[in-house]
SEMIBA-312738 format. One record per residue (C-alpha): residue number from 1; y, x, z. Coordinates in steps of 0.02 Angstrom, whole numbers, always signed. Layout:
! residues N
{resi: NUM&c2: Y&c1: X&c3: Z}
...
END
This chain:
! residues 138
{resi: 1&c2: +4925&c1: +5376&c3: +5375}
{resi: 2&c2: +4771&c1: +5477&c3: +5416}
{resi: 3&c2: +4777&c1: +5663&c3: +5376}
{resi: 4&c2: +4642&c1: +5740&c3: +5267}
{resi: 5&c2: +4574&c1: +5837&c3: +5416}
{resi: 6&c2: +4546&c1: +5675&c3: +5511}
{resi: 7&c2: +4462&c1: +5589&c3: +5363}
{resi: 8&c2: +4294&c1: +5663&c3: +5413}
{resi: 9&c2: +4299&c1: +5571&c3: +5579}
{resi: 10&c2: +4324&c1: +5402&c3: +5497}
{resi: 11&c2: +4186&c1: +5276&c3: +5473}
{resi: 12&c2: +4146&c1: +5221&c3: +5297}
{resi: 13&c2: +4234&c1: +5053&c3: +5321}
{resi: 14&c2: +4390&c1: +5144&c3: +5381}
{resi: 15&c2: +4383&c1: +5258&c3: +5229}
{resi: 16&c2: +4373&c1: +5103&c3: +5118}
{resi: 17&c2: +4528&c1: +5033&c3: +5203}
{resi: 18&c2: +4619&c1: +5200&c3: +5189}
{resi: 19&c2: +4578&c1: +5214&c3: +5005}
{resi: 20&c2: +4635&c1: +5035&c3: +4973}
{resi: 21&c2: +4801&c1: +5066&c3: +5062}
{resi: 22&c2: +4827&c1: +5229&c3: +4967}
{resi: 23&c2: +4790&c1: +5147&c3: +4798}
{resi: 24&c2: +4918&c1: +5011&c3: +4836}
{resi: 25&c2: +5046&c1: +5142&c3: +4888}
{resi: 26&c2: +5013&c1: +5244&c3: +4731}
{resi: 27&c2: +5042&c1: +5088&c3: +4624}
{resi: 28&c2: +5207&c1: +5053&c3: +4715}
{resi: 29&c2: +5267&c1: +5231&c3: +4690}
{resi: 30&c2: +5222&c1: +5224&c3: +4505}
{resi: 31&c2: +5320&c1: +5061&c3: +4487}
{resi: 32&c2: +5474&c1: +5135&c3: +4571}
{resi: 33&c2: +5463&c1: +5290&c3: +4462}
{resi: 34&c2: +5452&c1: +5184&c3: +4304}
{resi: 35&c2: +5608&c1: +5088&c3: +4359}
{resi: 36&c2: +5701&c1: +5248&c3: +4400}
{resi: 37&c2: +5654&c1: +5334&c3: +4237}
{resi: 38&c2: +5707&c1: +5178&c3: +4141}
{resi: 39&c2: +5878&c1: +5187&c3: +4226}
{resi: 40&c2: +5891&c1: +5371&c3: +4180}
{resi: 41&c2: +5842&c1: +5334&c3: +4000}
{resi: 42&c2: +5970&c1: +5195&c3: +3990}
{resi: 43&c2: +6106&c1: +5306&c3: +4062}
{resi: 44&c2: +6073&c1: +5444&c3: +3936}
{resi: 45&c2: +6052&c1: +5325&c3: +3789}
{resi: 46&c2: +6209&c1: +5226&c3: +3830}
{resi: 47&c2: +6313&c1: +5384&c3: +3821}
{resi: 48&c2: +6274&c1: +5398&c3: +3636}
{resi: 49&c2: +6270&c1: +5223&c3: +3565}
{resi: 50&c2: +6217&c1: +5201&c3: +3384}
{resi: 51&c2: +6337&c1: +5148&c3: +3248}
{resi: 52&c2: +6358&c1: +4962&c3: +3214}
{resi: 53&c2: +6212&c1: +4879&c3: +3124}
{resi: 54&c2: +6223&c1: +4815&c3: +2947}
{resi: 55&c2: +6353&c1: +4937&c3: +2879}
{resi: 56&c2: +6240&c1: +5039&c3: +2767}
{resi: 57&c2: +6110&c1: +4906&c3: +2731}
{resi: 58&c2: +6223&c1: +4776&c3: +2651}
{resi: 59&c2: +6164&c1: +4741&c3: +2476}
{resi: 60&c2: +5987&c1: +4800&c3: +2507}
{resi: 61&c2: +5935&c1: +4671&c3: +2637}
{resi: 62&c2: +5872&c1: +4500&c3: +2586}
{resi: 63&c2: +6001&c1: +4361&c3: +2574}
{resi: 64&c2: +6031&c1: +4278&c3: +2742}
{resi: 65&c2: +5977&c1: +4427&c3: +2848}
{resi: 66&c2: +6153&c1: +4439&c3: +2920}
{resi: 67&c2: +6132&c1: +4274&c3: +3014}
{resi: 68&c2: +6014&c1: +4364&c3: +3135}
{resi: 69&c2: +6127&c1: +4516&c3: +3150}
{resi: 70&c2: +6208&c1: +4523&c3: +3323}
{resi: 71&c2: +6389&c1: +4574&c3: +3334}
{resi: 72&c2: +6410&c1: +4759&c3: +3381}
{resi: 73&c2: +6517&c1: +4713&c3: +3532}
{resi: 74&c2: +6383&c1: +4592&c3: +3592}
{resi: 75&c2: +6254&c1: +4732&c3: +3587}
{resi: 76&c2: +6369&c1: +4856&c3: +3674}
{resi: 77&c2: +6407&c1: +4732&c3: +3813}
{resi: 78&c2: +6221&c1: +4695&c3: +3835}
{resi: 79&c2: +6178&c1: +4879&c3: +3854}
{resi: 80&c2: +6330&c1: +4937&c3: +3950}
{resi: 81&c2: +6352&c1: +4821&c3: +4096}
{resi: 82&c2: +6470&c1: +4946&c3: +4181}
{resi: 83&c2: +6504&c1: +5068&c3: +4042}
{resi: 84&c2: +6422&c1: +5237&c3: +4015}
{resi: 85&c2: +6529&c1: +5340&c3: +4133}
{resi: 86&c2: +6464&c1: +5271&c3: +4300}
{resi: 87&c2: +6285&c1: +5288&c3: +4238}
{resi: 88&c2: +6311&c1: +5467&c3: +4180}
{resi: 89&c2: +6393&c1: +5510&c3: +4346}
{resi: 90&c2: +6234&c1: +5452&c3: +4433}
{resi: 91&c2: +6113&c1: +5557&c3: +4330}
{resi: 92&c2: +6102&c1: +5696&c3: +4460}
{resi: 93&c2: +6069&c1: +5570&c3: +4598}
{resi: 94&c2: +5940&c1: +5476&c3: +4493}
{resi: 95&c2: +5849&c1: +5635&c3: +4445}
{resi: 96&c2: +5848&c1: +5696&c3: +4626}
{resi: 97&c2: +5772&c1: +5529&c3: +4678}
{resi: 98&c2: +5641&c1: +5546&c3: +4542}
{resi: 99&c2: +5596&c1: +5722&c3: +4602}
{resi: 100&c2: +5575&c1: +5657&c3: +4780}
{resi: 101&c2: +5469&c1: +5512&c3: +4718}
{resi: 102&c2: +5364&c1: +5632&c3: +4615}
{resi: 103&c2: +5333&c1: +5739&c3: +4768}
{resi: 104&c2: +5287&c1: +5587&c3: +4872}
{resi: 105&c2: +5174&c1: +5524&c3: +4732}
{resi: 106&c2: +5085&c1: +5692&c3: +4732}
{resi: 107&c2: +5060&c1: +5681&c3: +4921}
{resi: 108&c2: +4989&c1: +5505&c3: +4905}
{resi: 109&c2: +4875&c1: +5563&c3: +4764}
{resi: 110&c2: +4811&c1: +5709&c3: +4867}
{resi: 111&c2: +4779&c1: +5594&c3: +5016}
{resi: 112&c2: +4686&c1: +5472&c3: +4904}
{resi: 113&c2: +4585&c1: +5615&c3: +4832}
{resi: 114&c2: +4541&c1: +5677&c3: +5006}
{resi: 115&c2: +4489&c1: +5503&c3: +5063}
{resi: 116&c2: +4385&c1: +5479&c3: +4906}
{resi: 117&c2: +4301&c1: +5649&c3: +4925}
{resi: 118&c2: +4256&c1: +5609&c3: +5105}
{resi: 119&c2: +4196&c1: +5435&c3: +5056}
{resi: 120&c2: +4082&c1: +5509&c3: +4922}
{resi: 121&c2: +4022&c1: +5646&c3: +5040}
{resi: 122&c2: +3974&c1: +5517&c3: +5172}
{resi: 123&c2: +3887&c1: +5408&c3: +5043}
{resi: 124&c2: +3790&c1: +5558&c3: +4976}
{resi: 125&c2: +3736&c1: +5603&c3: +5153}
{resi: 126&c2: +3685&c1: +5425&c3: +5199}
{resi: 127&c2: +3671&c1: +5311&c3: +5045}
{resi: 128&c2: +3620&c1: +5154&c3: +5143}
{resi: 129&c2: +3783&c1: +5171&c3: +5241}
{resi: 130&c2: +3876&c1: +5091&c3: +5096}
{resi: 131&c2: +3787&c1: +4928&c3: +5134}
{resi: 132&c2: +3816&c1: +4929&c3: +5322}
{resi: 133&c2: +3948&c1: +4807&c3: +5376}
{resi: 134&c2: +3950&c1: +4724&c3: +5205}
{resi: 135&c2: +3895&c1: +4544&c3: +5178}
{resi: 136&c2: +3718&c1: +4527&c3: +5117}
{resi: 137&c2: +3695&c1: +4507&c3: +4932}
{resi: 138&c2: +3591&c1: +4355&c3: +4888}
END
């Protein structure tokens, strides 16, 4: 990765490449963070499972609604592949990973911002430069 201080020495085409790589990296980090936060949410939610469905609604639901009602055990097994305890034990580790990813995401965002600022600065200084090295437009 190129540091912000070295961005000024880069040609416009190199800045384009740097920005492209940083945007891809930012998207990857965001995807990992979504996955990690989903795991955290599942760990917390699985510790306090809701009561079985259909207990309080019998008699007020339309006839035949129970045929679509999954068994409580089926739902519990689908949500708790290993039970809530292992997931809850990992909360500290998962949250620490998320903090590290958040810090890295911030660094990537700052690098992208620096590359973009330099890109815009160079374009403002020499507008025709954005067309140099690009295929001609017919």
